[in-house]
C-alpha positions in Angstrom: 10.1 49.5 -46.5 10.1 52.7 -44.3 10.0 52.4 -40.6 6.7 54.8 -41.1 5.0 52.0 -43.4 6.1 49.2 -40.9 4.4 51.2 -38.2 1.3 51.7 -40.3 1.3 48.0 -41.4 1.5 46.5 -37.9 -0.8 48.9 -35.9 -3.1 48.4 -38.9 -2.9 44.3 -38.3 -3.0 44.6 -34.4 -5.8 47.2 -33.8 -7.7 47.7 -37.0 -7.8 51.3 -36.5 -10.6 53.7 -38.1 -8.1 56.4 -38.3 -4.2 56.1 -37.9 -1.9 59.2 -38.2 2.0 58.8 -38.2 4.1 61.8 -38.1 7.8 61.4 -38.5 9.2 64.1 -36.0 13.0 63.0 -36.3 14.0 66.4 -38.1 12.9 67.9 -34.9 15.4 65.7 -32.7 18.7 65.7 -35.1 21.5 65.7 -33.0 19.7 64.7 -29.9 20.3 61.3 -28.4 19.0 58.4 -30.2 18.4 60.4 -33.2 20.9 58.4 -35.4 23.7 59.7 -37.5 24.7 59.1 -40.9 22.5 56.6 -42.9 20.7 55.9 -39.4 19.6 59.4 -39.1 15.8 60.0 -39.2 12.7 57.9 -38.9 13.5 57.5 -35.3 10.7 59.8 -33.5 7.3 59.5 -34.4 3.9 60.9 -33.0 1.0 58.8 -33.9 -2.7 59.0 -33.2 -4.7 55.6 -33.1 -8.6 55.6 -33.0 -9.6 52.1 -32.4 -12.4 50.0 -31.0 -9.8 47.8 -29.6 -9.2 50.7 -26.8 -12.7 50.3 -25.4 -12.9 49.8 -21.8 -9.0 50.0 -21.5 -7.1 52.4 -19.4 -4.5 54.7 -21.2 -1.8 52.4 -19.7 -3.4 49.3 -21.4 -3.9 51.2 -24.5 -0.2 52.2 -24.9 0.9 48.7 -24.1 -1.2 47.4 -27.0 0.5 49.8 -29.5 4.1 48.9 -27.6 3.3 45.2 -28.2 2.7 45.7 -31.8 5.7 47.8 -32.5 8.1 45.7 -29.9 10.6 45.0 -32.6 10.8 48.9 -33.9 11.0 50.1 -30.2 14.0 47.9 -29.8 15.4 48.9 -33.0 15.4 52.1 -35.1 12.4 54.0 -32.9 14.0 55.9 -30.1 10.7 58.0 -29.2 7.3 57.4 -29.9 4.3 59.8 -28.6 1.0 58.0 -28.4 -2.4 59.1 -28.6 -4.7 56.3 -28.4 -8.5 56.6 -28.2 -11.6 55.2 -29.1 -13.9 56.3 -32.1 -16.4 57.6 -29.3 -13.5 59.5 -27.7 -12.7 60.7 -31.1 -15.6 63.7 -31.0 -15.4 64.6 -27.3 
């Protein structure tokens, strides 16, 4: 399973999002620290948008903590950078 697929699976299970977008931005970071080399190259830098009712009433930091908790293994391993946009369904249309 790819890192992106793992991210999708874990965030879906943890946050039940109404929308989840995952963009592998690794190619833009090739050669940078943490980008990996050879077989480890790629799937290290991601941008995600998570729309979930689970974020209702939570601060931006609390929302990011929920995402980070769900992806703890990936953040210790292959994922070097994770850009997070975490919003509620009501905020999606503002």
